[in-house]
KOLBA-483503 format. One record per residue: residue number from 1; residue in three letters; x, y, z of N, C-alpha, C, O in turn. Coordinates in steps of 0.02 Angstrom, whole numbers, plus 50000, padded with zeros to 5 digits. Layout:
# KOLBA-483503
+-----+--------+-------+-------+-------+-------+-------+-------+-------+-------+-------+-------+-------+-------+
| num | residu |    nx |    ny |    nz |   cax |   cay |   caz |    cx |    cy |    cz |    ox |    oy |    oz |
+-----+--------+-------+-------+-------+-------+-------+-------+-------+-------+-------+-------+-------+-------+
| NUM |    ALA |     X |     Y |     Z |     X |     Y |     Z |     X |     Y |     Z |     X |     Y |     Z |
...
+-----+--------+-------+-------+-------+-------+-------+-------+-------+-------+-------+-------+-------+-------+
# end
This chain:
# KOLBA-483503
+-----+--------+-------+-------+-------+-------+-------+-------+-------+-------+-------+-------+-------+-------+
| num | residu |    nx |    ny |    nz |   cax |   cay |   caz |    cx |    cy |    cz |    ox |    oy |    oz |
+-----+--------+-------+-------+-------+-------+-------+-------+-------+-------+-------+-------+-------+-------+
|   1 |    VAL | 50052 | 49936 | 50004 | 50002 | 49985 | 49997 | 50050 | 50044 | 50004 | 50095 | 50045 | 50046 |
|   2 |    GLN | 50033 | 50111 | 49943 | 50082 | 50170 | 49953 | 50064 | 50226 | 49897 | 50016 | 50212 | 49861 |
|   3 |    LEU | 50085 | 50265 | 49891 | 50064 | 50337 | 49862 | 50125 | 50356 | 49834 | 50179 | 50362 | 49863 |
|   4 |    GLN | 50110 | 50368 | 49757 | 50178 | 50411 | 49730 | 50161 | 50481 | 49712 | 50105 | 50500 | 49697 |
|   5 |    ALA | 50208 | 50513 | 49714 | 50191 | 50598 | 49683 | 50235 | 50602 | 49643 | 50286 | 50568 | 49645 |
|   6 |    SER | 50217 | 50655 | 49591 | 50264 | 50661 | 49554 | 50256 | 50718 | 49529 | 50211 | 50745 | 49561 |
|   7 |    GLY | 50281 | 50763 | 49477 | 50262 | 50831 | 49437 | 50304 | 50878 | 49475 | 50318 | 50922 | 49434 |
|   8 |    GLY | 50327 | 50890 | 49521 | 50358 | 50959 | 49552 | 50414 | 50958 | 49527 | 50440 | 50904 | 49511 |
|   9 |    GLY | 50449 | 51030 | 49515 | 50496 | 51047 | 49476 | 50501 | 51144 | 49486 | 50472 | 51182 | 49526 |
|  10 |    LEU | 50541 | 51155 | 49444 | 50543 | 51228 | 49455 | 50490 | 51259 | 49413 | 50481 | 51236 | 49357 |
|  11 |    VAL | 50453 | 51310 | 49435 | 50400 | 51338 | 49379 | 50399 | 51432 | 49406 | 50402 | 51457 | 49462 |
|  12 |    GLN | 50393 | 51464 | 49336 | 50395 | 51532 | 49343 | 50343 | 51554 | 49388 | 50297 | 51513 | 49391 |
|  13 |    PRO | 50335 | 51619 | 49432 | 50291 | 51658 | 49460 | 50240 | 51657 | 49399 | 50260 | 51658 | 49340 |
|  14 |    GLY | 50166 | 51655 | 49419 | 50126 | 51653 | 49373 | 50113 | 51589 | 49308 | 50070 | 51595 | 49265 |
|  15 |    GLY | 50154 | 51540 | 49312 | 50152 | 51476 | 49284 | 50099 | 51449 | 49312 | 50068 | 51476 | 49358 |
|  16 |    SER | 50077 | 51372 | 49275 | 50074 | 51325 | 49321 | 50103 | 51261 | 49310 | 50146 | 51251 | 49267 |
|  17 |    VAL | 50073 | 51202 | 49362 | 50111 | 51123 | 49358 | 50040 | 51125 | 49376 | 49993 | 51158 | 49397 |
|  18 |    ARG | 50070 | 51046 | 49346 | 50001 | 50965 | 49384 | 50051 | 50914 | 49421 | 50088 | 50878 | 49388 |
|  19 |    LEU | 50051 | 50912 | 49489 | 50060 | 50859 | 49496 | 50007 | 50790 | 49540 | 49962 | 50801 | 49580 |
|  20 |    SER | 50027 | 50729 | 49520 | 50002 | 50676 | 49524 | 50016 | 50625 | 49583 | 50068 | 50621 | 49615 |
|  21 |    CYS | 49983 | 50604 | 49587 | 49995 | 50545 | 49641 | 49943 | 50489 | 49627 | 49882 | 50495 | 49630 |
|  22 |    THR | 49988 | 50422 | 49607 | 49966 | 50363 | 49612 | 49956 | 50322 | 49663 | 50001 | 50318 | 49705 |
|  23 |    ALA | 49899 | 50285 | 49669 | 49910 | 50251 | 49738 | 49880 | 50169 | 49704 | 49839 | 50155 | 49660 |
|  24 |    SER | 49918 | 50133 | 49744 | 49944 | 50061 | 49731 | 49921 | 50033 | 49797 | 49951 | 50053 | 49848 |
|  25 |    GLY | 49870 | 49987 | 49803 | 49856 | 49928 | 49870 | 49794 | 49957 | 49893 | 49773 | 49926 | 49941 |
|  26 |    PHE | 49753 | 50010 | 49874 | 49696 | 50016 | 49883 | 49654 | 50062 | 49829 | 49688 | 50074 | 49780 |
|  27 |    THR | 49583 | 50092 | 49828 | 49530 | 50113 | 49787 | 49537 | 50183 | 49817 | 49507 | 50206 | 49866 |
|  28 |    LEU | 49587 | 50215 | 49776 | 49596 | 50295 | 49795 | 49519 | 50308 | 49811 | 49505 | 50311 | 49871 |
|  29 |    SER | 49469 | 50315 | 49765 | 49418 | 50352 | 49753 | 49378 | 50334 | 49799 | 49327 | 50368 | 49803 |
|  30 |    THR | 49386 | 50273 | 49848 | 49350 | 50247 | 49911 | 49353 | 50277 | 49964 | 49312 | 50271 | 50010 |
|  31 |    THR | 49413 | 50320 | 49964 | 49444 | 50361 | 50022 | 49440 | 50435 | 50009 | 49427 | 50460 | 49954 |
|  32 |    PHE | 49457 | 50472 | 50075 | 49468 | 50554 | 50086 | 49553 | 50528 | 50064 | 49593 | 50481 | 50069 |
|  33 |    MET | 49543 | 50592 | 50039 | 49625 | 50615 | 50005 | 49635 | 50696 | 50018 | 49605 | 50743 | 50045 |
|  34 |    GLY | 49681 | 50685 | 49990 | 49722 | 50761 | 50004 | 49800 | 50792 | 49974 | 49841 | 50748 | 49963 |
|  35 |    TRP | 49815 | 50842 | 49966 | 49862 | 50882 | 49961 | 49870 | 50925 | 50000 | 49840 | 50979 | 50001 |
|  36 |    TYR | 49933 | 50897 | 50056 | 49972 | 50964 | 50096 | 50028 | 50981 | 50079 | 50049 | 50954 | 50028 |
|  37 |    ARG | 50069 | 51028 | 50113 | 50103 | 51055 | 50080 | 50177 | 51091 | 50151 | 50168 | 51136 | 50192 |
|  38 |    GLN | 50220 | 51064 | 50144 | 50262 | 51107 | 50209 | 50330 | 51151 | 50162 | 50373 | 51131 | 50123 |
|  39 |    ALA | 50315 | 51208 | 50187 | 50379 | 51257 | 50150 | 50426 | 51260 | 50213 | 50413 | 51247 | 50272 |
|  40 |    PRO | 50499 | 51287 | 50177 | 50536 | 51293 | 50234 | 50521 | 51331 | 50296 | 50483 | 51379 | 50297 |
|  41 |    GLY | 50559 | 51303 | 50355 | 50538 | 51338 | 50410 | 50453 | 51360 | 50427 | 50441 | 51403 | 50470 |
|  42 |    LYS | 50406 | 51331 | 50395 | 50348 | 51338 | 50412 | 50307 | 51262 | 50446 | 50328 | 51205 | 50454 |
|  43 |    GLU | 50238 | 51299 | 50462 | 50205 | 51206 | 50483 | 50184 | 51190 | 50419 | 50197 | 51215 | 50364 |
|  44 |    ARG | 50151 | 51150 | 50434 | 50142 | 51089 | 50370 | 50069 | 51112 | 50365 | 50043 | 51134 | 50416 |
|  45 |    GLU | 50033 | 51109 | 50304 | 49976 | 51143 | 50292 | 49927 | 51105 | 50253 | 49956 | 51080 | 50205 |
|  46 |    VAL | 49864 | 51088 | 50253 | 49821 | 51081 | 50186 | 49816 | 51114 | 50146 | 49802 | 51173 | 50154 |
|  47 |    VAL | 49826 | 51085 | 50088 | 49824 | 51125 | 50042 | 49754 | 51106 | 50003 | 49726 | 51159 | 49989 |
|  48 |    ALA | 49725 | 51065 | 49986 | 49660 | 51034 | 49971 | 49635 | 50966 | 49958 | 49658 | 50935 | 49910 |
|  49 |    THR | 49593 | 50941 | 49992 | 49552 | 50861 | 49992 | 49493 | 50851 | 49954 | 49443 | 50888 | 49950 |
|  50 |    ILE | 49502 | 50804 | 49932 | 49441 | 50771 | 49912 | 49409 | 50709 | 49923 | 49442 | 50657 | 49921 |
|  51 |    SER | 49334 | 50710 | 49937 | 49319 | 50646 | 49988 | 49288 | 50584 | 49942 | 49282 | 50602 | 49883 |
|  52 |    SER | 49278 | 50553 | 49947 | 49258 | 50486 | 49895 | 49175 | 50506 | 49867 | 49147 | 50466 | 49830 |
|  53 |    TYR | 49142 | 50566 | 49887 | 49091 | 50576 | 49854 | 49132 | 50611 | 49781 | 49110 | 50597 | 49725 |
|  54 |    GLY | 49200 | 50663 | 49793 | 49214 | 50702 | 49743 | 49220 | 50758 | 49763 | 49243 | 50798 | 49723 |
|  55 |    THR | 49200 | 50782 | 49831 | 49192 | 50848 | 49861 | 49254 | 50881 | 49849 | 49298 | 50843 | 49869 |
|  56 |    PRO | 49276 | 50929 | 49828 | 49340 | 50950 | 49833 | 49324 | 51029 | 49910 | 49278 | 51064 | 49930 |
|  57 |    GLN | 49395 | 51017 | 49925 | 49387 | 51086 | 49993 | 49463 | 51113 | 49963 | 49493 | 51084 | 49918 |
|  58 |    TYR | 49483 | 51167 | 49994 | 49537 | 51198 | 49975 | 49564 | 51263 | 50025 | 49527 | 51306 | 50048 |
|  59 |    GLY | 49618 | 51260 | 50033 | 49656 | 51303 | 50100 | 49618 | 51386 | 50062 | 49586 | 51399 | 50011 |
|  60 |    ASP | 49639 | 51417 | 50110 | 49625 | 51494 | 50090 | 49662 | 51511 | 50050 | 49635 | 51541 | 50004 |
|  61 |    SER | 49763 | 51500 | 50044 | 49789 | 51528 | 50021 | 49790 | 51497 | 49938 | 49831 | 51515 | 49896 |
|  62 |    VAL | 49751 | 51460 | 49929 | 49760 | 51409 | 49878 | 49685 | 51437 | 49832 | 49687 | 51452 | 49772 |
|  63 |    LYS | 49641 | 51438 | 49863 | 49555 | 51449 | 49810 | 49569 | 51487 | 49768 | 49609 | 51533 | 49774 |
|  64 |    GLY | 49528 | 51470 | 49706 | 49557 | 51480 | 49646 | 49591 | 51479 | 49599 | 49579 | 51491 | 49540 |
|  65 |    ARG | 49648 | 51458 | 49633 | 49717 | 51433 | 49592 | 49731 | 51391 | 49579 | 49749 | 51385 | 49520 |
|  66 |    PHE | 49736 | 51325 | 49629 | 49734 | 51257 | 49624 | 49669 | 51227 | 49628 | 49620 | 51256 | 49651 |
|  67 |    PHE | 49671 | 51158 | 49599 | 49616 | 51112 | 49597 | 49645 | 51041 | 49577 | 49687 | 51020 | 49537 |
|  68 |    ILE | 49589 | 51007 | 49638 | 49597 | 50946 | 49652 | 49558 | 50898 | 49612 | 49501 | 50917 | 49601 |
|  69 |    SER | 49571 | 50857 | 49594 | 49532 | 50800 | 49551 | 49548 | 50731 | 49547 | 49596 | 50721 | 49584 |
|  70 |    ARG | 49533 | 50683 | 49522 | 49554 | 50605 | 49526 | 49528 | 50592 | 49460 | 49483 | 50621 | 49432 |
|  71 |    ASP | 49573 | 50530 | 49434 | 49561 | 50495 | 49402 | 49540 | 50402 | 49429 | 49575 | 50353 | 49444 |
|  72 |    ASN | 49483 | 50411 | 49424 | 49458 | 50335 | 49443 | 49502 | 50268 | 49415 | 49539 | 50227 | 49441 |
|  73 |    PRO | 49478 | 50279 | 49354 | 49514 | 50218 | 49311 | 49600 | 50227 | 49316 | 49618 | 50170 | 49304 |
|  74 |    LYS | 49641 | 50254 | 49323 | 49693 | 50270 | 49321 | 49717 | 50284 | 49421 | 49766 | 50318 | 49435 |
|  75 |    ASN | 49683 | 50259 | 49464 | 49683 | 50261 | 49527 | 49746 | 50332 | 49533 | 49804 | 50326 | 49552 |
|  76 |    THR | 49722 | 50377 | 49516 | 49770 | 50432 | 49513 | 49746 | 50507 | 49542 | 49708 | 50530 | 49500 |
|  77 |    MET | 49752 | 50543 | 49584 | 49721 | 50617 | 49592 | 49794 | 50655 | 49580 | 49853 | 50639 | 49577 |
|  78 |    TYR | 49743 | 50731 | 49572 | 49783 | 50770 | 49539 | 49780 | 50834 | 49578 | 49736 | 50841 | 49620 |
|  79 |    LEU | 49824 | 50881 | 49565 | 49830 | 50945 | 49596 | 49859 | 50986 | 49546 | 49920 | 50989 | 49540 |
|  80 |    GLN | 49804 | 51029 | 49496 | 49827 | 51073 | 49461 | 49826 | 51141 | 49466 | 49776 | 51176 | 49458 |
|  81 |    MET | 49912 | 51171 | 49487 | 49925 | 51238 | 49516 | 49917 | 51287 | 49467 | 49932 | 51268 | 49410 |
|  82 |    ASN | 49899 | 51339 | 49473 | 49877 | 51382 | 49399 | 49909 | 51452 | 49473 | 49915 | 51456 | 49534 |
|  83 |    ASN | 49921 | 51500 | 49403 | 49952 | 51589 | 49439 | 50012 | 51560 | 49510 | 50026 | 51592 | 49560 |
|  84 |    VAL | 50029 | 51511 | 49496 | 50073 | 51497 | 49544 | 50119 | 51553 | 49583 | 50141 | 51601 | 49552 |
|  85 |    LYS | 50130 | 51546 | 49644 | 50178 | 51633 | 49678 | 50234 | 51597 | 49715 | 50234 | 51535 | 49719 |
|  86 |    PRO | 50280 | 51634 | 49739 | 50339 | 51617 | 49774 | 50329 | 51569 | 49805 | 50354 | 51513 | 49799 |
|  87 |    GLU | 50267 | 51601 | 49864 | 50232 | 51579 | 49915 | 50234 | 51509 | 49927 | 50250 | 51472 | 49974 |
|  88 |    ASP | 50206 | 51499 | 49855 | 50193 | 51415 | 49843 | 50248 | 51370 | 49864 | 50237 | 51319 | 49896 |
|  89 |    THR | 50315 | 51390 | 49845 | 50360 | 51340 | 49879 | 50371 | 51291 | 49906 | 50358 | 51308 | 49964 |
|  90 |    ALA | 50384 | 51244 | 49908 | 50365 | 51179 | 49964 | 50366 | 51128 | 49954 | 50373 | 51128 | 49893 |
|  91 |    VAL | 50363 | 51072 | 49971 | 50377 | 51011 | 49966 | 50294 | 50976 | 49979 | 50267 | 50982 | 50034 |
|  92 |    TYR | 50269 | 50950 | 49936 | 50186 | 50941 | 49912 | 50200 | 50857 | 49932 | 50243 | 50822 | 49904 |
|  93 |    TYR | 50139 | 50827 | 50005 | 50146 | 50754 | 49981 | 50060 | 50742 | 49961 | 50020 | 50789 | 49963 |
|  94 |    CYS | 50047 | 50693 | 49947 | 49989 | 50670 | 49937 | 49984 | 50621 | 49998 | 50029 | 50601 | 50035 |
|  95 |    VAL | 49902 | 50605 | 50000 | 49881 | 50575 | 50094 | 49825 | 50546 | 50062 | 49787 | 50567 | 50018 |
|  96 |    ARG | 49829 | 50473 | 50105 | 49783 | 50477 | 50120 | 49736 | 50467 | 50192 | 49746 | 50421 | 50232 |
|  97 |    ILE | 49687 | 50513 | 50198 | 49691 | 50557 | 50250 | 49637 | 50508 | 50310 | 49577 | 50495 | 50302 |
|  98 |    PRO | 49693 | 50481 | 50385 | 49750 | 50515 | 50412 | 49803 | 50481 | 50414 | 49852 | 50500 | 50447 |
|  99 |    ASP | 49804 | 50415 | 50372 | 49859 | 50367 | 50407 | 49902 | 50345 | 50338 | 49925 | 50289 | 50339 |
| 100 |    LEU | 49914 | 50387 | 50278 | 49960 | 50352 | 50220 | 49990 | 50426 | 50182 | 49961 | 50466 | 50146 |
| 101 |    TRP | 50047 | 50425 | 50202 | 50086 | 50492 | 50169 | 50134 | 50447 | 50113 | 50152 | 50389 | 50118 |
| 102 |    GLY | 50147 | 50500 | 50052 | 50180 | 50493 | 49992 | 50247 | 50526 | 50006 | 50267 | 50558 | 50054 |
| 103 |    GLN | 50269 | 50513 | 49959 | 50356 | 50549 | 50009 | 50367 | 50597 | 49982 | 50427 | 50607 | 49977 |
| 104 |    GLY | 50321 | 50652 | 49950 | 50343 | 50718 | 49940 | 50365 | 50730 | 49873 | 50408 | 50695 | 49846 |
| 105 |    THR | 50333 | 50787 | 49839 | 50372 | 50821 | 49790 | 50375 | 50896 | 49792 | 50327 | 50931 | 49809 |
| 106 |    GLN | 50446 | 50924 | 49770 | 50459 | 50974 | 49779 | 50435 | 51034 | 49730 | 50435 | 51014 | 49672 |
| 107 |    VAL | 50422 | 51075 | 49733 | 50380 | 51138 | 49691 | 50409 | 51198 | 49718 | 50393 | 51228 | 49769 |
| 108 |    THR | 50468 | 51216 | 49661 | 50499 | 51274 | 49676 | 50479 | 51341 | 49632 | 50501 | 51347 | 49575 |
| 109 |    VAL | 50439 | 51386 | 49660 | 50431 | 51446 | 49613 | 50458 | 51515 | 49599 | 50434 | 51565 | 49626 |
| 110 |    SER | 50495 | 51514 | 49568 | 50552 | 51572 | 49573 | 50580 | 51582 | 49486 | 50590 | 51545 | 49438 |
| 111 |    SER | 50583 | 51645 | 49498 | 50616 | 51668 | 49413 | 50665 | 51661 | 49399 | 50685 | 51676 | 49343 |
+-----+--------+-------+-------+-------+-------+-------+-------+-------+-------+-------+-------+-------+-------+
# end
């Protein structure tokens, strides 16, 4: 049972990037899933969550810019990040809430 995140990297301010999280050993669509992030020197924070019904919720700092979704046949969850800002720089983790964390993928927003 594991989560494998990918898609991070260096992005320019105002740009876009999509993170992916593929689950193995369980069915992602039947569980409460989310993306968290942790920036250097800061507390870990929730970015977005998606319920088993497909209902999304977002942290205040990313509302209107980030979008969480999933592809059930691929057993994969996504985080579409638009209009990124330098303060979005962090390690992003996909999570089966509350008990399973992926390895994290670094997103750096810089020109």
